[in-house]
Residue, then its C-alpha position, 0 to 999 in steps of 0.5 A: x499499500x502506498x504512503x499516499x493512500x494511507x493519508x487518503x485513508x486517515x482524513x477520510x476517518x478523521x472527517x468522518x469522526x468530525x461529522x459524527x462529532x458534530x452530529x451529536x452537539x446539534x442533537x443535543x442542542x435541539x433537545x434542550x427545552x426552549x424554556x430553559x437555560x444551559x443549566x437546565x433552569x426554567x427561564x422566566x417570561x419577560x415582557x416590557x409590560x410586565x417589566x413595567x408592572x413589576x413593582x408592588x402595587x401600592x393598596x389603597x389605604x382606607x381612612x375611617x374618618x369619625x366627624x366629632x359628636x356634638x355634645x347634647x346641650x344640657x338644660x340648665x338647672x332650675x335656679x331660686x333667686x332671691x330678690x325682688x320682682x323685675x325692678x325694669x318694670x311698672x308691677x308692684x314689687x313683691x318681695x318672694x322668691x323667683x324659682x325657675x326651671x328651665x323649659x316651656x312649662x312650669x312646675x310645682x314643688x311644695x305648692x310652690x310654682x317654678x316659672x319656666x326659664x323660656x317664658x316672657x318676663x312678664x308671665x314669669x312675675x305672674x307666676x312668682x307673684x301668686x306664690x305669695x298668695x298660696x296660704x291666703x284664705x278664700x274670701x267671697x269678694x276677696x281681691x276686687x276692692x285691691x289686688x292686695x287683700x288679706x283673701x281672694x275669691x275665684x275671680x279675684x285671683x285670676x285678676x291678681x295674676x293679670x294684673x302682675x302680668x301686666x295685662x289688667x288695669x282693675x280687678x274683674x268679676x267672673x262675668x267679665x272674664x268671660x269676655x276678656x281678651x280673645x276667645x280660645x285657649x292661650x299660649x302662656x295664658x288661658x282663663x275658663x270662666x262660666x257664671x259662678x266660677x273662674x280658673x286659670x292655666x298659666x304654663x301648664x298650672x292650674x290657679x284655682x281657689x276649688x281644691x278637687x281632691x279634698x273639696x271646698x274653697x280653699x283659696x287661690x293656689x296652683x294645681x299641678x292637675x287639670x279639671x272639667x271644662x265643660x260649661x267654661x268659656x275659654x279666652x285668653x289675653x291677646x297675643x299670649 
């Protein structure tokens, strides 16, 4: 065998070996999954959108807002002031206590009426003035010759209250009180009159000389309960 043939065979064998090696390399690369790296680690998908959204999104924080609750206004306490009646008016002054309670209605405590704080001054004056009569006896015709008397009858007591409210200049009998002022019930004062008897409701309390529970005419007193108004004419001072 000549030297040329030996060299040809060696080169051919080398070429075939190289071809087999190349084919094996290509085959190995084709079997590597497209989603894995050269070390078999899964590759993370990539996109510009997801990269932009990759940062953690800020969560919406809900903050509860509590409006401060308004504190209920406390009603003023009932007060008792020892002094004369209003010195700014022209009514006769009476030395007496001036008890008062918050609200629109008078209340009765131990036979003494507490004037409501929301009432006009003349209504308060009438209530405080009548308080001074609570020990006066019933006297027929009492309180008619003068507002200041040792005893009072029904119309004399009502006239006394109206006078100290600044609404009456001279005492009136029951027959005249039936037509006093305007017909119907008033805001602060209502007078109920019939032949022979008269009483009044002032700021929710009844001014009467008749004690319905014990019976008889006892004199001018305050009562927290009402009475049957059938047969009475209701009237009130104009504007009151």
